[in-house]
A tleap script that builds the chain and sets N, CA, C and O, in Angstrom:
source leaprc.protein.ff14SB
mol = sequence {
  NMET LYS ARG ASN ASN ALA GLU GLN ILE GLY
  ASP VAL LEU ARG GLN PHE LEU ARG GLN GLN
  GLY LEU GLU THR PRO LEU ASN GLU TYR ARG
  LEU VAL ASP ALA TRP LYS ASP VAL VAL GLY
  PRO VAL ILE THR ARG TYR THR THR ASN LEU
  PHE ILE LYS ASN GLN VAL LEU TYR VAL SER
  LEU SER SER SER VAL ILE ARG GLN GLU LEU
  MET MET GLY ARG GLU MET LEU ILE ARG ASN
  LEU ASN ALA GLN VAL GLY SER GLN VAL ILE
  VAL ASN ILE VAL PHE CARG
}
set mol.1.N position { 123.724 75.442 -155.776 }
set mol.1.CA position { 122.287 75.466 -156.073 }
set mol.1.C position { 121.556 76.607 -155.149 }
set mol.1.O position { 121.672 76.662 -153.924 }
set mol.2.N position { 120.838 77.445 -155.896 }
set mol.2.CA position { 120.129 78.485 -155.258 }
set mol.2.C position { 118.712 78.206 -155.100 }
set mol.2.O position { 118.033 77.901 -156.081 }
set mol.3.N position { 118.206 78.290 -153.903 }
set mol.3.CA position { 116.727 78.109 -153.645 }
set mol.3.C position { 116.130 79.489 -153.422 }
set mol.3.O position { 116.635 80.383 -152.743 }
set mol.4.N position { 114.832 79.543 -154.178 }
set mol.4.CA position { 114.088 80.734 -154.094 }
set mol.4.C position { 113.008 80.776 -152.882 }
set mol.4.O position { 112.470 81.804 -152.471 }
set mol.5.N position { 112.806 79.538 -152.416 }
set mol.5.CA position { 111.614 79.426 -151.378 }
set mol.5.C position { 112.169 79.378 -150.099 }
set mol.5.O position { 111.515 78.803 -149.229 }
set mol.6.N position { 113.396 79.938 -149.778 }
set mol.6.CA position { 114.012 79.863 -148.510 }
set mol.6.C position { 113.172 80.705 -147.432 }
set mol.6.O position { 112.729 81.824 -147.690 }
set mol.7.N position { 112.999 80.066 -146.213 }
set mol.7.CA position { 112.238 80.659 -145.126 }
set mol.7.C position { 113.019 80.763 -143.910 }
set mol.7.O position { 113.966 79.991 -143.765 }
set mol.8.N position { 112.756 81.582 -143.057 }
set mol.8.CA position { 113.422 81.852 -141.823 }
set mol.8.C position { 113.069 80.658 -140.947 }
set mol.8.O position { 111.905 80.257 -140.959 }
set mol.9.N position { 114.032 80.024 -140.146 }
set mol.9.CA position { 113.856 79.005 -139.349 }
set mol.9.C position { 112.774 79.336 -138.228 }
set mol.9.O position { 111.962 78.486 -137.863 }
set mol.10.N position { 112.815 80.611 -137.710 }
set mol.10.CA position { 111.913 80.943 -136.631 }
set mol.10.C position { 110.469 81.030 -137.106 }
set mol.10.O position { 109.539 80.717 -136.363 }
set mol.11.N position { 110.291 81.464 -138.372 }
set mol.11.CA position { 108.951 81.436 -139.103 }
set mol.11.C position { 108.366 80.049 -139.131 }
set mol.11.O position { 107.219 79.783 -138.772 }
set mol.12.N position { 109.300 79.140 -139.615 }
set mol.12.CA position { 108.786 77.741 -139.810 }
set mol.12.C position { 108.572 77.176 -138.521 }
set mol.12.O position { 107.619 76.398 -138.489 }
set mol.13.N position { 109.205 77.348 -137.407 }
set mol.13.CA position { 108.946 76.762 -136.084 }
set mol.13.C position { 107.453 77.262 -135.571 }
set mol.13.O position { 106.581 76.550 -135.072 }
set mol.14.N position { 107.401 78.710 -135.837 }
set mol.14.CA position { 106.065 79.224 -135.380 }
set mol.14.C position { 104.904 78.621 -136.125 }
set mol.14.O position { 103.876 78.261 -135.552 }
set mol.15.N position { 105.087 78.530 -137.324 }
set mol.15.CA position { 104.101 77.923 -138.239 }
set mol.15.C position { 103.768 76.460 -137.822 }
set mol.15.O position { 102.605 76.058 -137.844 }
set mol.16.N position { 104.764 75.707 -137.457 }
set mol.16.CA position { 104.575 74.276 -136.939 }
set mol.16.C position { 103.927 74.313 -135.597 }
set mol.16.O position { 102.972 73.575 -135.354 }
set mol.17.N position { 104.425 75.167 -134.691 }
set mol.17.CA position { 103.651 75.151 -133.341 }
set mol.17.C position { 102.229 75.571 -133.476 }
set mol.17.O position { 101.374 75.063 -132.751 }
set mol.18.N position { 101.897 76.581 -134.473 }
set mol.18.CA position { 100.570 76.964 -134.443 }
set mol.18.C position { 99.698 75.830 -135.172 }
set mol.18.O position { 98.504 75.721 -134.892 }
set mol.19.N position { 100.299 75.006 -136.089 }
set mol.19.CA position { 99.439 73.893 -136.663 }
set mol.19.C position { 99.243 72.839 -135.687 }
set mol.19.O position { 98.194 72.194 -135.700 }
set mol.20.N position { 100.197 72.595 -134.805 }
set mol.20.CA position { 100.111 71.488 -133.786 }
set mol.20.C position { 99.323 71.948 -132.477 }
set mol.20.O position { 99.134 71.185 -131.530 }
set mol.21.N position { 98.910 73.184 -132.513 }
set mol.21.CA position { 98.192 73.666 -131.245 }
set mol.21.C position { 99.072 73.833 -130.227 }
set mol.21.O position { 98.560 73.891 -129.109 }
set mol.22.N position { 100.442 73.941 -130.308 }
set mol.22.CA position { 101.271 74.243 -129.136 }
set mol.22.C position { 101.585 75.540 -128.772 }
set mol.22.O position { 102.130 75.783 -127.695 }
set mol.23.N position { 101.244 76.524 -129.698 }
set mol.23.CA position { 101.771 77.969 -129.553 }
set mol.23.C position { 101.211 78.393 -128.266 }
set mol.23.O position { 101.955 78.809 -127.378 }
set mol.24.N position { 99.954 78.312 -128.116 }
set mol.24.CA position { 99.256 78.967 -126.765 }
set mol.24.C position { 99.894 78.426 -125.415 }
set mol.24.O position { 100.297 79.200 -124.547 }
set mol.25.N position { 99.962 77.004 -125.294 }
set mol.25.CA position { 100.643 76.485 -124.184 }
set mol.25.C position { 101.973 77.001 -123.897 }
set mol.25.O position { 102.359 77.321 -122.773 }
set mol.26.N position { 102.691 77.069 -125.028 }
set mol.26.CA position { 104.108 77.518 -124.940 }
set mol.26.C position { 104.103 78.922 -124.476 }
set mol.26.O position { 104.923 79.198 -123.600 }
set mol.27.N position { 103.292 79.893 -124.926 }
set mol.27.CA position { 103.297 81.278 -124.654 }
set mol.27.C position { 102.730 81.395 -123.091 }
set mol.27.O position { 103.181 82.247 -122.326 }
set mol.28.N position { 101.835 80.580 -122.748 }
set mol.28.CA position { 101.460 80.574 -121.319 }
set mol.28.C position { 102.588 80.202 -120.306 }
set mol.28.O position { 102.768 80.766 -119.226 }
set mol.29.N position { 103.338 79.143 -120.827 }
set mol.29.CA position { 104.472 78.780 -119.961 }
set mol.29.C position { 105.443 79.960 -119.916 }
set mol.29.O position { 105.886 80.343 -118.834 }
set mol.30.N position { 105.774 80.530 -121.039 }
set mol.30.CA position { 106.707 81.745 -121.068 }
set mol.30.C position { 106.185 82.929 -120.211 }
set mol.30.O position { 107.001 83.708 -119.718 }
set mol.31.N position { 104.933 83.080 -120.030 }
set mol.31.CA position { 104.429 84.149 -119.345 }
set mol.31.C position { 104.572 83.911 -117.918 }
set mol.31.O position { 105.034 84.808 -117.212 }
set mol.32.N position { 104.195 82.700 -117.379 }
set mol.32.CA position { 104.385 82.337 -115.993 }
set mol.32.C position { 105.877 82.447 -115.577 }
set mol.32.O position { 106.241 82.980 -114.529 }
set mol.33.N position { 106.729 81.877 -116.525 }
set mol.33.CA position { 108.201 82.033 -116.261 }
set mol.33.C position { 108.578 83.410 -116.253 }
set mol.33.O position { 109.522 83.705 -115.521 }
set mol.34.N position { 107.977 84.404 -116.985 }
set mol.34.CA position { 108.463 85.861 -117.013 }
set mol.34.C position { 107.907 86.603 -115.802 }
set mol.34.O position { 108.220 87.785 -115.658 }
set mol.35.N position { 107.091 85.994 -114.904 }
set mol.35.CA position { 106.538 86.684 -113.726 }
set mol.35.C position { 107.536 87.161 -112.844 }
set mol.35.O position { 107.452 88.286 -112.350 }
set mol.36.N position { 108.547 86.330 -112.590 }
set mol.36.CA position { 109.630 86.767 -111.815 }
set mol.36.C position { 110.488 87.850 -112.164 }
set mol.36.O position { 110.998 88.620 -111.351 }
set mol.37.N position { 110.644 87.888 -113.519 }
set mol.37.CA position { 111.333 89.043 -114.134 }
set mol.37.C position { 110.675 90.314 -114.221 }
set mol.37.O position { 111.365 91.328 -114.125 }
set mol.38.N position { 109.340 90.407 -114.401 }
set mol.38.CA position { 108.491 91.440 -114.383 }
set mol.38.C position { 108.269 92.197 -113.083 }
set mol.38.O position { 108.322 93.425 -113.009 }
set mol.39.N position { 107.986 91.282 -111.938 }
set mol.39.CA position { 107.641 91.891 -110.685 }
set mol.39.C position { 108.747 92.034 -109.793 }
set mol.39.O position { 108.667 92.799 -108.831 }
set mol.40.N position { 109.945 91.250 -110.070 }
set mol.40.CA position { 111.111 91.368 -109.240 }
set mol.40.C position { 111.219 90.326 -108.015 }
set mol.40.O position { 110.202 89.764 -107.609 }
set mol.41.N position { 112.305 90.119 -107.519 }
set mol.41.CA position { 112.497 89.179 -106.534 }
set mol.41.C position { 111.773 89.194 -105.264 }
set mol.41.O position { 111.439 88.163 -104.680 }
set mol.42.N position { 111.513 90.487 -104.809 }
set mol.42.CA position { 110.653 90.642 -103.547 }
set mol.42.C position { 109.278 90.165 -103.642 }
set mol.42.O position { 108.836 89.395 -102.788 }
set mol.43.N position { 108.567 90.575 -104.634 }
set mol.43.CA position { 107.116 89.989 -104.837 }
set mol.43.C position { 107.282 88.589 -105.277 }
set mol.43.O position { 106.341 87.855 -104.976 }
set mol.44.N position { 108.185 88.096 -105.868 }
set mol.44.CA position { 108.262 86.670 -106.230 }
set mol.44.C position { 108.344 85.865 -104.893 }
set mol.44.O position { 107.630 84.863 -104.846 }
set mol.45.N position { 109.030 86.124 -103.914 }
set mol.45.CA position { 109.043 85.596 -102.510 }
set mol.45.C position { 107.695 85.274 -102.063 }
set mol.45.O position { 107.463 84.170 -101.570 }
set mol.46.N position { 106.714 86.233 -102.210 }
set mol.46.CA position { 105.492 86.153 -101.682 }
set mol.46.C position { 104.439 85.527 -102.551 }
set mol.46.O position { 103.272 85.441 -102.170 }
set mol.47.N position { 104.879 85.061 -103.800 }
set mol.47.CA position { 104.044 84.286 -104.616 }
set mol.47.C position { 104.277 82.839 -104.506 }
set mol.47.O position { 105.346 82.243 -104.636 }
set mol.48.N position { 102.968 82.308 -104.215 }
set mol.48.CA position { 102.914 80.853 -103.897 }
set mol.48.C position { 102.523 79.959 -104.998 }
set mol.48.O position { 102.944 78.803 -105.026 }
set mol.49.N position { 101.696 80.453 -105.957 }
set mol.49.CA position { 101.068 79.550 -107.115 }
set mol.49.C position { 100.634 80.390 -108.258 }
set mol.49.O position { 99.814 81.282 -108.041 }
set mol.50.N position { 101.071 80.209 -109.386 }
set mol.50.CA position { 100.753 80.832 -110.615 }
set mol.50.C position { 100.042 79.849 -111.624 }
set mol.50.O position { 100.490 78.725 -111.850 }
set mol.51.N position { 98.961 80.327 -112.182 }
set mol.51.CA position { 98.484 79.305 -113.329 }
set mol.51.C position { 97.682 80.190 -114.171 }
set mol.51.O position { 97.234 81.241 -113.711 }
set mol.52.N position { 97.469 79.816 -115.409 }
set mol.52.CA position { 96.629 80.504 -116.465 }
set mol.52.C position { 95.465 79.472 -116.782 }
set mol.52.O position { 95.625 78.255 -116.878 }
set mol.53.N position { 94.183 80.205 -116.940 }
set mol.53.CA position { 93.099 79.503 -117.334 }
set mol.53.C position { 92.128 80.404 -118.004 }
set mol.53.O position { 91.644 81.331 -117.354 }
set mol.54.N position { 91.772 80.201 -119.340 }
set mol.54.CA position { 90.918 80.867 -120.082 }
set mol.54.C position { 91.358 82.342 -120.050 }
set mol.54.O position { 90.607 83.264 -119.733 }
set mol.55.N position { 92.705 82.481 -120.426 }
set mol.55.CA position { 93.330 83.861 -120.537 }
set mol.55.C position { 93.246 84.729 -119.313 }
set mol.55.O position { 93.242 85.955 -119.416 }
set mol.56.N position { 93.181 84.111 -118.161 }
set mol.56.CA position { 93.328 84.639 -116.838 }
set mol.56.C position { 94.330 84.141 -116.107 }
set mol.56.O position { 94.405 82.928 -115.909 }
set mol.57.N position { 95.244 85.025 -115.601 }
set mol.57.CA position { 96.356 84.516 -114.787 }
set mol.57.C position { 95.878 84.717 -113.249 }
set mol.57.O position { 95.440 85.786 -112.823 }
set mol.58.N position { 96.013 83.633 -112.542 }
set mol.58.CA position { 95.614 83.432 -111.183 }
set mol.58.C position { 96.858 83.302 -110.266 }
set mol.58.O position { 97.592 82.315 -110.300 }
set mol.59.N position { 97.044 84.353 -109.453 }
set mol.59.CA position { 98.151 84.448 -108.738 }
set mol.59.C position { 97.805 84.342 -107.106 }
set mol.59.O position { 96.979 85.098 -106.595 }
set mol.60.N position { 98.469 83.401 -106.400 }
set mol.60.CA position { 98.342 83.250 -105.009 }
set mol.60.C position { 99.410 83.927 -104.361 }
set mol.60.O position { 100.577 83.670 -104.657 }
set mol.61.N position { 99.061 84.901 -103.367 }
set mol.61.CA position { 100.103 85.656 -102.679 }
set mol.61.C position { 99.831 85.402 -101.107 }
set mol.61.O position { 98.725 85.198 -100.605 }
set mol.62.N position { 101.031 85.456 -100.457 }
set mol.62.CA position { 100.918 85.141 -99.024 }
set mol.62.C position { 100.942 86.459 -98.214 }
set mol.62.O position { 100.883 86.441 -96.984 }
set mol.63.N position { 101.026 87.561 -98.904 }
set mol.63.CA position { 100.838 88.839 -98.260 }
set mol.63.C position { 99.743 89.667 -98.763 }
set mol.63.O position { 99.685 89.960 -99.958 }
set mol.64.N position { 98.804 90.090 -97.850 }
set mol.64.CA position { 97.659 90.839 -98.282 }
set mol.64.C position { 98.100 92.369 -98.688 }
set mol.64.O position { 97.376 93.059 -99.405 }
set mol.65.N position { 99.164 92.764 -98.243 }
set mol.65.CA position { 99.561 94.141 -98.461 }
set mol.65.C position { 100.100 94.097 -100.001 }
set mol.65.O position { 99.720 94.945 -100.809 }
set mol.66.N position { 100.883 93.201 -100.309 }
set mol.66.CA position { 101.434 93.173 -101.752 }
set mol.66.C position { 100.141 92.802 -102.587 }
set mol.66.O position { 100.047 93.347 -103.687 }
set mol.67.N position { 99.213 92.007 -102.225 }
set mol.67.CA position { 98.074 91.738 -102.969 }
set mol.67.C position { 97.348 93.037 -103.389 }
set mol.67.O position { 97.000 93.252 -104.550 }
set mol.68.N position { 97.153 93.854 -102.394 }
set mol.68.CA position { 96.437 95.141 -102.525 }
set mol.68.C position { 97.178 96.076 -103.503 }
set mol.68.O position { 96.546 96.693 -104.360 }
set mol.69.N position { 98.571 96.187 -103.372 }
set mol.69.CA position { 99.380 96.963 -104.246 }
set mol.69.C position { 99.337 96.381 -105.839 }
set mol.69.O position { 99.376 97.114 -106.827 }
set mol.70.N position { 99.260 95.103 -105.864 }
set mol.70.CA position { 99.275 94.635 -107.256 }
set mol.70.C position { 97.900 94.875 -107.870 }
set mol.70.O position { 97.808 95.090 -109.079 }
set mol.71.N position { 96.909 94.847 -107.137 }
set mol.71.CA position { 95.588 94.993 -107.503 }
set mol.71.C position { 95.417 96.383 -108.290 }
set mol.71.O position { 94.831 96.501 -109.366 }
set mol.72.N position { 96.053 97.446 -107.539 }
set mol.72.CA position { 96.147 98.800 -108.050 }
set mol.72.C position { 96.752 98.900 -109.467 }
set mol.72.O position { 96.204 99.519 -110.378 }
set mol.73.N position { 98.028 98.185 -109.594 }
set mol.73.CA position { 98.612 98.248 -110.908 }
set mol.73.C position { 98.420 97.123 -111.854 }
set mol.73.O position { 99.314 96.758 -112.619 }
set mol.74.N position { 97.183 96.546 -111.792 }
set mol.74.CA position { 96.896 95.318 -112.556 }
set mol.74.C position { 97.002 95.428 -114.005 }
set mol.74.O position { 97.533 94.548 -114.683 }
set mol.75.N position { 96.424 96.671 -114.568 }
set mol.75.CA position { 96.545 96.828 -116.033 }
set mol.75.C position { 97.892 96.959 -116.573 }
set mol.75.O position { 98.214 96.414 -117.630 }
set mol.76.N position { 98.712 97.690 -115.853 }
set mol.76.CA position { 100.130 97.884 -116.171 }
set mol.76.C position { 100.938 96.535 -116.153 }
set mol.76.O position { 101.792 96.231 -116.986 }
set mol.77.N position { 100.536 95.759 -115.064 }
set mol.77.CA position { 101.089 94.420 -115.021 }
set mol.77.C position { 100.708 93.477 -116.191 }
set mol.77.O position { 101.538 92.696 -116.657 }
set mol.78.N position { 99.621 93.550 -116.591 }
set mol.78.CA position { 99.142 92.671 -117.663 }
set mol.78.C position { 99.736 93.021 -118.973 }
set mol.78.O position { 100.013 92.135 -119.783 }
set mol.79.N position { 99.962 94.399 -119.239 }
set mol.79.CA position { 100.635 94.975 -120.462 }
set mol.79.C position { 102.106 94.480 -120.328 }
set mol.79.O position { 102.599 93.919 -121.307 }
set mol.80.N position { 102.832 94.637 -119.222 }
set mol.80.CA position { 104.042 94.096 -119.047 }
set mol.80.C position { 104.406 92.665 -119.206 }
set mol.80.O position { 105.446 92.300 -119.754 }
set mol.81.N position { 103.495 91.854 -118.698 }
set mol.81.CA position { 103.681 90.435 -118.980 }
set mol.81.C position { 103.419 90.094 -120.481 }
set mol.81.O position { 104.129 89.301 -121.099 }
set mol.82.N position { 102.437 90.694 -120.982 }
set mol.82.CA position { 102.163 90.203 -122.289 }
set mol.82.C position { 103.239 90.860 -123.426 }
set mol.82.O position { 103.467 90.330 -124.513 }
set mol.83.N position { 103.780 91.972 -123.009 }
set mol.83.CA position { 105.065 92.501 -123.729 }
set mol.83.C position { 106.162 91.537 -123.593 }
set mol.83.O position { 106.834 91.192 -124.565 }
set mol.84.N position { 106.364 91.077 -122.353 }
set mol.84.CA position { 107.535 90.167 -122.168 }
set mol.84.C position { 107.579 88.970 -123.063 }
set mol.84.O position { 108.607 88.483 -123.533 }
set mol.85.N position { 106.241 88.505 -123.268 }
set mol.85.CA position { 105.982 87.320 -124.071 }
set mol.85.C position { 105.975 87.623 -125.527 }
set mol.85.O position { 106.332 86.762 -126.331 }
set mol.86.N position { 105.593 88.787 -125.901 }
set mol.86.CA position { 105.465 89.141 -127.246 }
set mol.86.C position { 104.271 88.740 -127.874 }
set mol.86.O position { 104.264 88.598 -129.097 }
set mol.87.N position { 103.185 88.524 -127.153 }
set mol.87.CA position { 101.829 88.135 -127.588 }
set mol.87.C position { 100.824 88.437 -126.385 }
set mol.87.O position { 101.178 88.525 -125.209 }
set mol.88.N position { 99.624 88.572 -126.816 }
set mol.88.CA position { 98.387 88.766 -125.753 }
set mol.88.C position { 98.028 87.377 -125.315 }
set mol.88.O position { 97.282 86.634 -125.953 }
set mol.89.N position { 98.640 87.069 -124.125 }
set mol.89.CA position { 98.230 85.725 -123.570 }
set mol.89.C position { 97.137 85.945 -122.545 }
set mol.89.O position { 96.132 85.236 -122.595 }
set mol.90.N position { 97.260 86.826 -121.674 }
set mol.90.CA position { 96.268 87.111 -120.703 }
set mol.90.C position { 95.565 88.411 -120.885 }
set mol.90.O position { 96.062 89.389 -121.444 }
set mol.91.N position { 94.301 88.346 -120.342 }
set mol.91.CA position { 93.398 89.767 -120.461 }
set mol.91.C position { 93.065 90.211 -119.160 }
set mol.91.O position { 92.636 91.351 -118.982 }
set mol.92.N position { 93.263 89.229 -118.035 }
set mol.92.CA position { 93.058 89.676 -116.794 }
set mol.92.C position { 93.835 88.970 -115.642 }
set mol.92.O position { 94.275 87.849 -115.894 }
set mol.93.N position { 94.034 89.452 -114.519 }
set mol.93.CA position { 94.808 88.803 -113.401 }
set mol.93.C position { 93.874 88.629 -112.311 }
set mol.93.O position { 93.103 89.553 -112.055 }
set mol.94.N position { 93.846 87.560 -111.637 }
set mol.94.CA position { 93.173 87.419 -110.217 }
set mol.94.C position { 93.990 87.076 -109.129 }
set mol.94.O position { 94.547 85.978 -109.111 }
set mol.95.N position { 94.139 87.968 -108.131 }
set mol.95.CA position { 94.914 87.689 -107.056 }
set mol.95.C position { 94.180 87.124 -105.885 }
set mol.95.O position { 93.131 87.600 -105.451 }
set mol.96.N position { 94.775 86.113 -105.416 }
set mol.96.CA position { 94.051 85.302 -104.338 }
set mol.96.C position { 95.018 85.423 -103.069 }
set mol.96.O position { 94.719 84.871 -102.010 }
savepdb mol mol.pdb
quit
């Protein structure tokens, strides 16, 4: 039997997540998880807390030098994190 209304499983899952309101929290989780891949292991060691609220990523760092360096490359970091997830999840980063 041949079906004409076949859909890709990935498209069906994305549609389901969007309908249930789970797409945004899933993308936020993926972005926080991608932090270590984007910034690398050295900066990850100085990262103490990450969370997203209202499309803003809050990052707590234990090194003021690294905080200052990341502030200068904030725009590129936002682009790289969003690209890693494949969606615009954050629009700003606040370093603490």
